[in-house]
C-alpha positions in Angstrom: -32.4 28.9 1.7 -32.0 28.2 5.4 -32.0 24.6 6.7 -33.5 23.6 10.0 -31.2 21.0 11.4 -33.4 20.4 14.4 -36.4 19.3 12.4 -37.2 15.6 12.4 -36.0 13.8 9.3 -38.4 11.9 7.1 -37.6 8.3 6.0 -37.9 7.2 2.3 -40.8 5.0 1.5 -38.6 1.9 0.8 -37.0 2.0 4.3 -39.1 0.5 7.1 -40.0 2.9 10.0 -39.0 0.8 13.0 -37.0 -2.3 12.0 -35.3 -4.1 14.9 -31.5 -4.5 15.1 -32.0 -8.3 15.1 -33.9 -8.2 11.8 -31.2 -6.1 10.2 -28.5 -8.4 11.3 -30.5 -11.4 10.1 -30.8 -9.9 6.7 -27.1 -9.1 6.5 -26.1 -12.6 7.6 -28.5 -14.2 5.2 -26.9 -12.4 2.3 -23.5 -14.0 1.9 -20.7 -11.5 2.0 -17.7 -12.8 0.2 -14.5 -11.0 -0.8 -14.0 -10.7 -4.5 -10.4 -11.1 -5.6 -9.6 -9.6 -9.0 -7.3 -12.0 -10.7 -6.2 -12.1 -14.3 -6.4 -15.2 -16.5 -2.6 -15.7 -16.3 -2.4 -15.5 -12.5 -2.0 -19.0 -11.2 -0.6 -20.6 -8.0 2.9 -20.5 -9.7 2.9 -16.7 -9.5 2.5 -16.7 -5.7 5.7 -17.0 -3.6 5.2 -18.3 -0.2 7.5 -17.2 2.7 10.4 -19.7 3.0 9.9 -21.1 -0.5 12.9 -22.6 -2.3 13.8 -20.1 -5.0 17.2 -21.6 -5.8 16.1 -22.6 -9.3 15.0 -19.1 -10.2 17.2 -16.8 -12.3 17.0 -13.1 -11.8 17.5 -10.8 -14.8 18.3 -7.4 -13.6 20.2 -4.7 -15.4 22.7 -3.1 -13.1 23.5 0.5 -13.8 26.8 1.8 -12.4 26.9 4.9 -10.2 26.7 8.0 -12.4 29.0 11.0 -12.1 26.3 13.1 -10.4 25.5 10.4 -7.8 27.1 9.1 -4.6 26.5 6.2 -2.2 25.7 7.3 1.4 28.1 5.8 4.0 25.3 5.4 6.5 22.2 4.1 4.7 24.1 2.8 1.6 21.6 4.3 -0.8 22.6 5.8 -4.1 21.7 9.5 -4.0 21.9 12.5 -6.2 24.8 14.9 -5.4 22.3 17.6 -4.4 21.5 15.4 -1.3 25.1 15.4 -0.2 25.4 16.7 3.4 29.0 16.1 4.2 32.1 14.2 3.3 34.3 12.8 6.2 37.5 10.8 5.5 36.3 10.1 1.9 32.9 8.8 3.1 29.9 10.8 1.9 26.7 11.1 3.9 23.3 12.2 2.6 21.0 14.9 4.1 18.5 12.2 5.4 21.2 10.6 7.6 22.4 13.9 8.9 19.0 14.9 10.3 
């Protein structure tokens, strides 16, 4: 079925025909629009770290995995990469394909 895009559109019954911009803005400002933050029960202020906060009493528990046989550390970006990303080796220093581009 063909659609005539030039034909005037009809308004639904629940929408007023000629409502002013001021009336629409008044309705929107009357209804309070607040942001809803999804927080869990266990989230408290203690879980939020502020910039510059003293974290000297914190202890980090990280498992460090040594470099594997099929990995290398790039001499430019110092990221551990898979050997398939090895671009070149110069004077014992390996460089990845991202740093060569």
